C-alpha positions as CSV (number, residue, x, y, z in Angstrom):
1,M,0.2,-0.1,0.0
2,P,1.8,3.3,-0.9
3,E,2.0,6.0,1.5
4,P,-0.7,8.9,1.0
5,T,0.5,12.1,-0.7
6,A,2.0,14.5,1.9
7,H,0.5,18.1,1.4
8,F,2.2,21.6,2.0
9,T,1.7,25.0,1.5
10,D,5.4,26.3,1.9
11,E,8.7,25.4,0.3
12,E,10.7,24.3,3.5
13,P,8.4,21.6,5.2
14,V,8.7,19.9,1.7
15,I,12.5,19.9,1.9
16,D,12.4,18.5,5.6
17,W,10.0,15.9,4.1
18,I,12.4,15.2,1.1
19,L,15.8,14.6,3.4
20,A,13.7,12.6,5.9
21,T,12.1,10.1,3.0
22,L,15.2,9.9,0.8
23,G,18.2,11.2,3.2
24,H,21.1,13.3,2.1
25,D,22.3,11.7,-1.0
26,L,19.6,13.3,-3.7
27,R,19.8,12.6,-7.4
28,V,17.0,15.3,-8.8
29,A,16.1,15.2,-12.2
30,L,14.1,18.5,-13.3
31,P,11.9,18.9,-16.5
32,L,13.4,21.2,-19.1
33,G,12.2,24.7,-19.6
34,L,9.0,25.8,-18.0
35,G,8.4,22.6,-16.1
36,K,10.9,23.4,-13.3
37,P,9.4,24.2,-9.9
38,V,11.7,27.2,-9.4
39,T,10.9,28.2,-5.8
40,L,11.2,24.6,-4.6
41,I,14.7,23.6,-6.3
42,N,15.8,27.2,-5.0
43,A,14.9,26.5,-1.5
44,L,16.7,22.6,-1.9
45,V,19.7,24.4,-3.4
46,R,19.9,26.9,-0.3
47,R,19.6,23.9,2.1
48,A,22.4,22.1,0.3
49,C,24.5,25.3,0.3
50,N,24.1,25.5,4.0
51,D,24.6,22.1,4.9
52,P,27.6,20.2,3.2
53,S,26.5,16.8,4.3
54,I,23.9,17.1,1.3
55,R,24.9,15.6,-1.8
56,L,22.7,17.3,-4.4
57,Q,23.0,16.3,-8.3
58,I,20.8,17.8,-10.4
59,F,20.1,16.6,-14.1
60,T,18.0,18.8,-16.2
61,A,17.9,21.0,-19.6
62,L,17.1,24.3,-20.9
63,T,17.5,26.5,-17.2
64,L,15.5,29.7,-18.2
65,E,16.8,33.1,-17.3
66,R,15.8,36.3,-17.8
67,P,18.6,38.5,-19.9
68,T,21.4,40.4,-18.0
69,P,22.1,43.7,-20.2
70,A,25.7,43.3,-21.4
71,S,25.9,47.2,-22.2
72,D,24.9,50.5,-21.2
73,T,22.7,50.5,-24.2
74,E,20.9,47.2,-23.5
75,R,20.6,48.0,-19.9
76,R,18.5,51.2,-20.9
77,F,16.1,49.5,-23.0
78,L,15.5,46.0,-21.1
79,E,15.7,47.1,-17.6
80,P,12.3,49.3,-17.5
81,A,10.6,46.7,-19.4
82,L,11.9,43.1,-18.0
83,D,8.9,42.1,-16.0
84,R,6.7,43.0,-18.7
85,L,8.7,41.4,-21.3
86,F,9.9,37.9,-19.5
87,G,7.4,37.9,-16.3
88,A,8.6,38.3,-12.7
89,Y,10.2,35.0,-13.2
90,P,12.7,34.0,-10.2
91,Q,16.4,33.7,-10.8
92,I,17.2,29.8,-10.5
93,E,19.9,29.7,-7.9
94,Y,22.1,26.9,-9.4
95,A,22.1,28.8,-12.3
96,A,23.0,31.9,-10.7
97,L,25.9,30.0,-8.7
98,L,27.2,28.4,-12.1
99,R,27.8,31.7,-13.6
100,A,29.6,33.3,-10.7
101,G,31.9,30.2,-10.4
102,K,30.5,29.8,-6.7
103,L,28.5,26.3,-7.1
104,P,29.6,24.3,-4.2
105,Q,31.6,20.9,-4.2
106,N,28.4,19.0,-2.9
107,I,26.2,20.2,-5.7
108,E,26.8,19.2,-9.4
109,V,24.4,20.4,-12.4
110,T,24.2,18.4,-15.4
111,E,22.2,19.5,-18.6
112,F,21.8,18.0,-22.1
113,F,20.3,21.3,-23.9
114,L,21.3,25.0,-22.7
115,Q,19.5,28.2,-23.3
116,A,21.2,29.8,-26.3
117,P,23.7,31.4,-25.8
118,N,23.9,31.9,-22.2
119,W,26.4,29.3,-21.2
120,V,29.0,29.5,-23.8
121,K,31.6,31.3,-21.4
122,V,31.0,29.4,-18.3
123,P,33.6,26.7,-18.2
124,Q,31.4,24.3,-15.5
125,A,28.3,24.3,-17.7
126,Q,30.2,23.5,-20.6
127,Q,32.3,20.8,-18.8
128,N,29.2,19.2,-17.5
129,Y,27.3,19.4,-20.6
130,V,25.8,15.8,-21.9
131,S,25.6,15.6,-25.7
132,A,22.3,13.6,-26.4
133,N,19.5,13.2,-28.7
134,Y,16.0,14.1,-26.8
135,T,14.7,10.5,-27.2
136,H,18.1,9.3,-25.5
137,A,18.1,11.7,-22.4
138,P,15.7,9.2,-20.2
139,D,18.4,6.4,-20.6
140,V,21.1,9.0,-19.8
141,L,19.1,10.3,-16.8
142,L,18.7,6.8,-15.7
143,G,22.0,5.7,-15.9
144,Q,22.5,8.5,-12.9
145,D,19.6,6.6,-11.0
146,P,17.5,9.5,-10.1
147,N,15.5,9.0,-6.5
148,L,13.8,12.4,-6.7
149,V,11.7,14.1,-9.7
150,L,10.5,17.5,-9.3
151,Q,8.1,19.3,-11.6
152,L,5.8,21.9,-11.8
153,L,1.9,21.1,-12.0
154,A,-1.5,22.4,-13.3
155,S,-4.5,21.7,-11.6
156,D,-8.1,21.8,-12.3
157,G,-10.3,21.2,-8.8
158,A,-8.5,17.8,-7.6
159,R,-7.3,16.9,-11.0
160,L,-3.4,17.5,-11.9
161,S,-1.6,17.8,-15.3
162,L,1.9,17.3,-16.0
163,S,0.8,20.4,-18.6
164,C,3.7,21.9,-20.6
165,N,6.4,18.9,-19.7
166,T,5.0,15.4,-20.6
167,D,7.9,15.0,-22.6
168,I,10.4,12.8,-20.4
169,T,8.0,12.5,-17.2
170,S,5.6,10.8,-18.6
171,D,7.8,7.9,-19.4
172,L,9.9,8.1,-16.0
173,L,6.4,7.6,-14.4
174,R,5.7,4.8,-16.7
175,L,8.9,3.1,-15.8
176,R,8.2,3.6,-12.2
177,Q,5.2,1.7,-12.6
178,Q,6.6,-0.9,-14.3
179,G,9.2,-1.6,-11.4
180,K,12.4,-0.4,-14.1
181,A,12.7,2.9,-11.8
182,S,12.7,3.9,-8.0
183,F,11.9,7.9,-7.3
184,A,9.8,10.1,-5.0
185,F,8.0,12.4,-7.4
186,V,7.0,15.6,-5.8
187,G,4.7,18.2,-7.5
188,Q,4.0,22.0,-7.1
189,V,0.9,23.3,-8.4
190,H,1.1,26.5,-10.4
191,A,-2.1,28.1,-11.0
192,G,-1.2,30.0,-14.4
193,L,-0.3,26.7,-15.9
194,P,-2.5,25.6,-18.7
195,F,-4.4,22.2,-17.5
196,M,-3.7,19.8,-20.4
197,A,-6.1,16.7,-20.1
198,G,-5.8,13.6,-21.7
199,P,-2.3,11.6,-21.5
200,A,-1.0,14.8,-19.6
201,E,-3.2,14.0,-16.5
202,L,-1.6,12.7,-13.3
203,A,-3.2,10.7,-10.3
204,A,-2.5,12.5,-7.4
205,A,-1.1,9.4,-5.9
206,E,1.6,9.5,-8.1
207,C,3.1,12.7,-5.7
208,G,4.8,11.5,-2.8
209,A,4.4,15.3,-1.8
210,L,2.4,18.1,-3.4
211,L,3.1,21.9,-3.0
212,T,0.3,24.1,-3.4
213,P,1.4,27.7,-2.3
214,D,-1.2,29.6,-0.6
215,T,0.5,32.8,-1.7
216,P,0.1,34.0,-5.7
217,P,2.8,32.3,-7.5
218,H,5.6,33.8,-9.7
219,D,5.1,34.6,-13.3
220,L,5.6,31.8,-16.0
221,F,8.5,32.5,-17.8
222,S,7.6,34.3,-20.8
223,V,9.7,33.9,-24.2
224,V,9.8,37.4,-25.9
225,K,9.0,37.5,-29.6
226,Q,11.7,38.9,-32.0
227,P,10.7,40.7,-34.9
228,V,10.5,38.8,-38.2
229,G,12.7,40.3,-40.8
230,L,12.5,40.3,-44.6
231,Q,14.9,37.4,-44.5
232,D,12.7,34.9,-42.6
233,H,9.5,35.8,-44.6
234,A,11.5,34.9,-47.4
235,I,12.7,31.9,-45.9
236,A,8.9,31.1,-45.0
237,L,7.4,31.7,-48.4
238,H,10.1,29.4,-49.9
239,A,9.1,26.8,-47.1
240,S,5.5,27.2,-47.4
241,R,5.7,25.6,-51.0
242,L,6.9,22.0,-49.4
243,V,3.8,21.6,-47.4
244,R,1.5,19.2,-48.6
245,D,-2.3,19.6,-47.6
246,G,-3.2,16.7,-45.6
247,G,0.3,15.9,-44.5
248,T,2.0,16.3,-41.2
249,L,4.0,19.4,-39.7
250,Q,6.6,20.0,-37.3
251,I,8.1,23.7,-36.7
252,G,10.3,25.2,-34.4
253,I,10.4,28.3,-32.2
254,G,11.6,31.7,-33.1
255,Q,11.2,34.0,-35.8
256,I,11.2,31.6,-38.6
257,G,8.9,29.3,-36.8
258,D,6.6,32.2,-36.6
259,A,7.2,33.4,-40.4
260,I,6.2,30.0,-41.7
261,A,2.9,29.7,-39.8
262,H,2.2,33.1,-40.8
263,A,3.1,32.2,-44.6
264,L,1.0,28.9,-44.1
265,T,-2.0,31.3,-43.1
266,L,-1.5,33.7,-46.1
267,R,-1.3,30.3,-48.2
268,H,-4.7,29.2,-46.8
269,D,-6.3,32.7,-47.1
270,A,-5.2,32.8,-50.9
271,E,-3.0,36.3,-50.1
272,I,0.1,34.5,-50.9
273,A,0.1,34.6,-54.8
274,P,0.7,38.4,-55.0
275,L,3.9,37.9,-52.8
276,W,5.2,35.9,-55.4
277,E,4.8,38.3,-58.8
278,N,8.3,39.8,-58.4
279,C,10.5,37.1,-56.6
280,P,13.7,37.4,-58.4
281,F,15.0,33.9,-56.9
282,P,14.3,30.3,-58.6
283,R,11.2,28.8,-57.1
284,A,12.0,25.3,-57.2
285,P,9.4,24.1,-59.5
286,R,9.2,20.5,-58.0
287,F,7.9,22.4,-55.1
288,D,4.7,23.8,-55.7
289,E,2.3,23.3,-52.9
290,T,0.4,26.5,-52.8
291,G,-3.4,25.8,-52.5
292,P,-5.6,26.3,-49.4
293,F,-5.6,23.4,-46.7
294,R,-9.1,21.8,-47.4
295,T,-8.0,18.4,-45.5
296,G,-5.9,20.7,-42.9
297,L,-2.5,19.4,-41.3
298,Y,-1.9,17.2,-38.4
299,G,0.8,18.4,-36.0
300,V,3.4,16.0,-34.5
301,T,6.0,18.0,-32.4
302,E,8.4,17.6,-29.4
303,M,7.6,21.6,-28.9
304,L,4.0,23.0,-29.1
305,V,4.9,27.0,-30.1
306,D,2.8,30.0,-31.0
307,G,2.8,29.3,-34.8
308,L,1.4,25.7,-34.4
309,L,-1.3,27.0,-31.7
310,A,-2.3,29.6,-34.2
311,L,-2.4,27.2,-37.2
312,F,-4.6,25.3,-35.2
313,E,-6.8,27.9,-34.1
314,R,-7.2,29.2,-37.8
315,G,-8.5,25.5,-38.6
316,I,-5.4,25.0,-40.7
317,I,-4.0,22.2,-38.4
318,R,-7.4,19.9,-38.0
319,R,-6.6,16.6,-39.6
320,E,-7.0,14.5,-36.5
321,V,-5.2,11.1,-35.5
322,D,-7.4,9.5,-32.6
323,G,-9.2,12.5,-32.0
324,V,-6.3,14.9,-31.7
325,A,-4.8,17.4,-34.2
326,I,-1.6,17.9,-32.6
327,H,0.7,15.8,-30.6
328,A,3.2,17.9,-28.5
329,G,6.1,16.8,-25.9
330,F,6.4,20.2,-24.2
331,F,5.8,23.9,-24.5
332,L,7.5,27.4,-23.6
333,D,6.2,30.4,-25.2
334,S,4.9,33.8,-24.1
335,R,2.4,34.9,-21.7
336,Q,-0.3,35.4,-24.5
337,F,0.3,32.0,-25.9
338,Y,-0.5,30.5,-22.2
339,A,-3.6,32.8,-22.1
340,R,-4.8,31.3,-25.2
341,L,-4.0,27.8,-24.2
342,H,-6.0,28.6,-21.1
343,A,-8.8,30.1,-23.1
344,L,-9.6,27.4,-25.4
345,P,-12.9,25.3,-24.9
346,P,-11.9,22.1,-23.5
347,Q,-13.1,20.2,-26.3
348,D,-10.7,22.2,-28.3
349,R,-7.9,21.9,-25.9
350,A,-8.5,18.2,-25.7
351,R,-7.5,17.9,-29.3
352,I,-4.0,19.0,-28.4
353,A,-2.6,16.0,-26.5
354,M,0.6,16.4,-24.6
355,M,2.8,13.4,-25.0
356,P,6.3,12.0,-24.1
357,V,9.1,12.9,-26.6
358,S,9.2,9.0,-27.2
359,F,6.1,9.3,-28.9
360,T,6.5,12.6,-30.8
361,N,10.2,12.2,-31.8
362,S,10.3,8.2,-32.5
363,L,8.5,5.9,-34.7
364,L,9.2,3.3,-32.1
365,G,6.0,1.8,-29.8
366,D,3.1,1.0,-32.4
367,E,5.0,1.9,-35.5
368,P,2.4,1.0,-37.8
369,A,-0.1,3.5,-36.4
370,K,2.6,6.2,-36.5
371,R,3.4,5.8,-40.0
372,A,0.0,5.8,-41.3
373,A,-0.6,9.1,-39.2
374,R,2.5,10.8,-40.2
375,Q,1.8,11.2,-43.9
376,H,3.8,13.2,-46.1
377,A,5.7,14.6,-43.2
378,R,7.6,18.0,-43.1
379,F,9.8,18.2,-40.1
380,I,11.2,22.0,-40.2
381,N,13.8,23.2,-38.3
382,S,16.7,25.9,-37.8
383,A,20.4,26.1,-38.3
384,M,23.2,28.0,-37.7
385,M,25.3,26.7,-40.6
386,V,25.1,24.2,-43.4
387,T,28.6,23.1,-45.1
388,L,28.5,22.9,-48.6
389,L,28.6,19.0,-48.5
390,G,25.2,19.0,-46.6
391,A,26.1,18.8,-43.1
392,V,24.1,20.9,-40.5
393,V,25.6,22.9,-37.7
394,S,22.9,23.7,-35.2
395,D,24.1,23.7,-31.4
396,G,28.0,24.2,-31.3
397,T,30.9,25.9,-32.3
398,E,33.9,25.0,-34.2
399,N,36.2,24.3,-30.9
400,G,33.4,22.4,-28.9
401,Q,31.6,25.2,-27.1
402,V,28.1,24.3,-26.7
403,V,25.7,27.0,-28.0
404,S,22.3,24.9,-27.3
405,G,22.0,21.3,-27.8
406,V,21.3,18.6,-30.3
407,G,17.5,18.2,-28.8
408,G,15.1,16.6,-31.1
409,Q,16.7,17.9,-34.5
410,F,18.5,14.6,-35.1
411,N,15.2,12.7,-34.3
412,F,13.4,14.3,-36.6
413,V,15.7,14.3,-39.5
414,T,16.2,10.7,-39.2
415,Q,12.6,10.4,-39.0
416,A,12.1,11.9,-42.2
417,F,14.4,9.5,-43.7
418,A,12.2,6.4,-42.1
419,L,8.9,7.4,-43.4
420,E,7.6,7.6,-46.8
421,Q,7.4,10.8,-48.6
422,A,8.5,12.7,-45.8
423,R,11.3,15.4,-45.9
424,A,13.5,17.2,-43.2
425,V,13.9,20.9,-43.9
426,I,16.6,23.0,-42.8
427,T,16.2,26.6,-42.8
428,L,18.6,29.1,-42.4
429,P,19.5,32.9,-43.2
430,A,22.3,32.8,-45.7
431,T,24.4,35.4,-43.9
432,R,24.9,36.5,-40.4
433,K,26.6,39.6,-38.9
434,G,29.5,38.9,-36.2
435,R,32.2,40.8,-34.6
436,L,34.4,40.3,-37.4
437,G,31.7,41.5,-40.0
438,L,29.2,39.9,-42.6
439,K,29.8,35.8,-42.8
440,S,28.1,33.5,-44.9
441,N,26.1,30.8,-43.2
442,I,26.7,28.5,-46.0
443,R,30.4,27.3,-45.4
444,F,32.7,25.1,-47.3
445,S,33.8,22.9,-44.1
446,Y,33.1,23.4,-40.5
447,G,34.9,21.7,-37.3
448,H,31.6,20.4,-35.7
449,V,28.4,19.2,-37.0
450,T,24.9,18.1,-35.7
451,I,23.4,16.6,-38.6
452,P,25.8,14.5,-40.9
453,R,26.3,15.1,-44.7
454,H,25.0,11.5,-45.1
455,L,21.4,12.7,-43.9
456,R,21.5,15.9,-46.0
457,D,18.1,16.7,-47.3
458,I,16.4,20.0,-48.1
459,V,17.9,23.3,-47.0
460,V,16.0,26.8,-47.4
461,T,17.6,30.2,-47.4
462,E,15.8,33.5,-48.4
463,Y,17.2,32.9,-51.8
464,G,15.4,29.5,-52.3
465,I,15.1,25.9,-51.8
466,A,18.2,23.4,-52.2
467,D,17.1,19.6,-52.5
468,L,20.0,17.4,-51.4
469,R,18.4,14.0,-50.9
470,G,20.2,11.5,-52.8
471,K,22.4,14.0,-54.8
472,S,26.4,13.7,-55.4
473,D,28.6,15.7,-53.4
474,A,29.1,18.0,-57.0
475,D,25.4,18.4,-57.1
476,T,24.9,18.8,-53.2
477,I,27.6,22.0,-53.7
478,A,25.9,23.3,-56.9
479,A,22.5,23.4,-55.2
480,L,23.8,25.2,-52.2
481,L,25.9,27.8,-54.0
482,E,22.6,28.5,-56.0
483,I,21.0,29.7,-52.5
484,A,24.1,31.4,-50.9
485,D,24.4,34.9,-50.8
486,S,26.0,36.4,-54.0
487,R,28.6,38.3,-52.3
488,F,30.1,34.7,-51.1
489,Q,29.5,32.5,-54.0
490,P,32.7,33.3,-55.6
491,E,34.9,31.9,-52.9
492,L,32.8,29.1,-51.9
493,E,33.1,27.7,-55.8
494,A,36.6,28.4,-55.5
495,K,36.9,26.3,-52.5
496,A,34.9,23.4,-53.9
497,K,36.8,23.6,-56.9
498,A,40.3,23.3,-55.4
499,A,39.1,20.4,-53.6
500,E,38.0,19.0,-56.8
501,K,34.5,18.5,-55.4
502,L,33.3,20.5,-58.0
503,P,33.8,20.1,-61.9
504,K,36.3,22.9,-63.3
505,S,33.6,23.5,-65.9
506,Y,31.0,24.4,-63.4
507,R,29.4,27.7,-63.8
508,L,26.8,29.3,-61.4
509,P,23.5,29.5,-63.5
510,A,22.6,33.3,-64.3
511,S,19.6,32.8,-62.0
512,A,21.7,32.6,-59.0
513,R,23.9,35.7,-59.0
514,N,21.6,38.3,-57.9
515,N,21.2,36.8,-54.3
516,T,21.5,39.9,-52.7
517,P,19.7,41.8,-49.7
518,K,19.0,44.6,-52.1
519,A,16.9,42.3,-54.4
520,L,15.3,40.6,-51.4
521,N,14.2,44.3,-50.4
522,A,12.9,45.1,-53.8
523,W,10.8,41.6,-53.6
524,L,9.3,42.0,-50.2
525,R,9.9,45.6,-48.9
526,P,6.2,46.9,-50.8
527,H,4.5,44.0,-48.9
528,Q,5.5,45.3,-45.4
529,P,3.8,45.6,-43.1
530,A,0.5,44.9,-44.8
531,R,1.3,41.2,-45.7
532,L,4.4,40.8,-43.7
533,P,4.2,42.0,-40.2
534,R,7.2,42.4,-37.9
535,F,4.9,40.4,-35.2
536,P,2.8,38.4,-37.0
537,F,1.3,36.7,-33.8
538,G,1.6,40.1,-31.6
539,T,4.3,41.2,-29.0
540,D,4.6,42.6,-25.6
541,F,7.0,45.5,-27.0
542,T,5.6,48.9,-27.1
543,E,5.2,50.9,-30.3
544,I,8.1,52.8,-29.4
545,E,10.1,49.7,-28.6
546,Q,9.3,48.2,-31.8
547,I,10.9,51.2,-33.7
548,L,13.9,51.1,-31.5
549,L,14.4,47.1,-32.1
550,P,16.0,47.4,-35.7
551,A,18.2,50.5,-34.8
552,L,19.7,48.9,-31.5
553,A,20.2,45.8,-33.7
554,D,22.4,48.1,-36.1
555,L,23.7,50.0,-33.2
556,R,25.0,46.6,-32.1
557,D,26.6,45.6,-35.3
558,A,28.1,48.9,-35.7
559,S,29.6,49.1,-32.0
560,T,32.5,46.3,-33.2
561,R,33.6,48.6,-36.0
562,W,34.5,52.2,-35.6
563,P,34.2,53.3,-39.2
564,D,30.2,51.9,-39.0
565,L,29.8,53.7,-35.7
566,L,31.1,57.0,-36.7
567,G,29.0,56.8,-39.8
568,L,25.9,56.4,-37.6
569,M,27.4,59.5,-35.6
570,V,27.7,61.5,-38.9
571,R,23.7,60.4,-39.6
572,G,22.8,61.6,-36.5
573,L,24.2,64.8,-36.7
574,R,23.4,65.9,-40.0
575,G,20.6,63.1,-41.2
576,Q,17.0,63.9,-41.3
577,P,15.0,63.3,-38.2
578,A,13.1,59.7,-38.2
579,P,9.5,59.7,-37.1
580,R,9.0,59.7,-33.2
581,E,12.8,60.0,-32.9
582,E,12.5,62.2,-29.5
583,N,10.0,59.6,-28.1
584,A,12.4,56.8,-28.8
585,L,15.4,58.7,-27.2
586,A,13.1,59.4,-24.1
587,R,12.3,55.7,-23.9
588,M,16.4,54.9,-23.7
589,A,16.7,57.9,-21.1
590,L,18.9,59.7,-23.7
591,H,16.9,62.7,-24.8
592,R,19.0,64.8,-22.4
593,P,22.4,63.2,-22.4
594,D,24.8,64.9,-19.7
595,T,28.2,63.0,-20.5
596,L,30.3,62.7,-23.6
597,K,29.6,59.0,-23.2
598,T,25.7,59.2,-23.3
599,R,25.9,62.2,-25.8
600,L,27.9,60.2,-28.5
601,T,25.5,57.1,-27.7
602,A,22.4,59.2,-28.3
603,L,24.3,60.5,-31.5
604,A,24.8,57.3,-32.8
605,L,21.3,55.9,-31.9
606,R,19.7,58.9,-33.8
607,G,21.8,57.9,-36.8
608,A,20.3,54.4,-36.4
609,L,16.9,55.3,-36.4
610,R,17.4,57.4,-39.7
611,Q,19.0,54.5,-41.1
612,Q,16.1,52.8,-40.7
613,T,13.6,55.2,-42.1
614,H,15.3,57.2,-44.7
């Protein structure tokens, strides 16, 4: 007969219960992202800091932190808006100790996915990182023999739900029921979490202890939506041609994910055709899915993101599998997203089933049913770089530093190869700006890869689609050159020929020689913002902050190169004032600069604002 659930309203008695029940050797599993019970784990970390006899090992992923401004300009922009943008979310104390290099020896933290790019310069986090596919993470965790699982829960009266994190927890609880794992499960109820019924529901008896605070909870972490630029919209327009009506869709978080969902909505509403009229880039005639979604899509994804929810609300995602239109493993998004999930009628919310990633990211377990359901699947994910031979870089740098993690990207790529008529789509902007200036995201080679070249499939940049599946090395290189930025095509082509991977007789087609931002702007700028809004699904940024965002990005880029920074200052001194320029300077508390540094900063910001509008 299992012990009855112990109920608490405060964290400290829960810690007492944990130590009395399990002793001082604690091997703790925490969900990734939103599902961490922050105040409870903070209380446990503080207790371990004060009592060296407690040995605390934490295995988790995606530890969430509000940003810390890295410059005076960032501070001026972020500090007045942190709670509004990110929510009043507590600092996770083990993360603060790690970052300060003050984590005591009796506490160890291991993660298999990091919040990008927060941990690149933190040696202990880099050294303790475990590289694992999402579906392999439970095996890694079980190898550490966890004896305690802590998780944030949703409630509906007496009912409990794993809500945002069925991803690994569902399988851990199943293994415990089968006698293959042994741990205490402690839940903390959060009134703000949407209650997800069905597979996410949890019997109260599963909890050894349950914390239901009698004070208002902290805010849920809110992911701030970044503006969707013309590069992102162009990538999304190309990618929208790959998605077949009646098929299956997975997309990731971020600007490109938002842009893809928006492009599919335009396509469904028959508003996308005018956008193609003046497209200067080849449109891959083999991929020409442009009609509305009459049958509708089915969503299967590790992460339920705002774009997928928007497609569900619009009725574009509506093809059901066992009464469900979306199967997902976890969610993490904006406060607006959580509110919309809350507001869905129960019968509609029940059509979104939260599942373990062993279901969403894998074909194992009732494989025939999964194959039948996941027809014409399109698994669309973003990358940092792609090599000319088709290898994909998504999680780390050439010297081994981890930016994020493998996560589920490899899972979905291999799934695309295992399913009939499925495709893995990698999206990325053709270029990026760094400290050393503009760089191509299509590289001849790179010292680290996430997806090896033998799993190359489809790559999409703002300049078009490269279909790489089954292609020779030479044909792969040629296809990627045609969607690279024209400023880098000659160098890439020369390297490929020097390595004898491309025939000396190869000539880049004339149709691919105008892959430039100027051509992109001429194509899509006339449609902004009417058809191509910067925030397709809303934003917590004020109108003035939205004006500031692109200007601050230009200022940040220019700050690494004195000639560019000086150019902004000259424009700020002599250029035509931008609309609402004074309001923007006031929002940054730079309207009355009183030192040389603030005067120069204000001048450069004026120049960046004017550069955006003239």
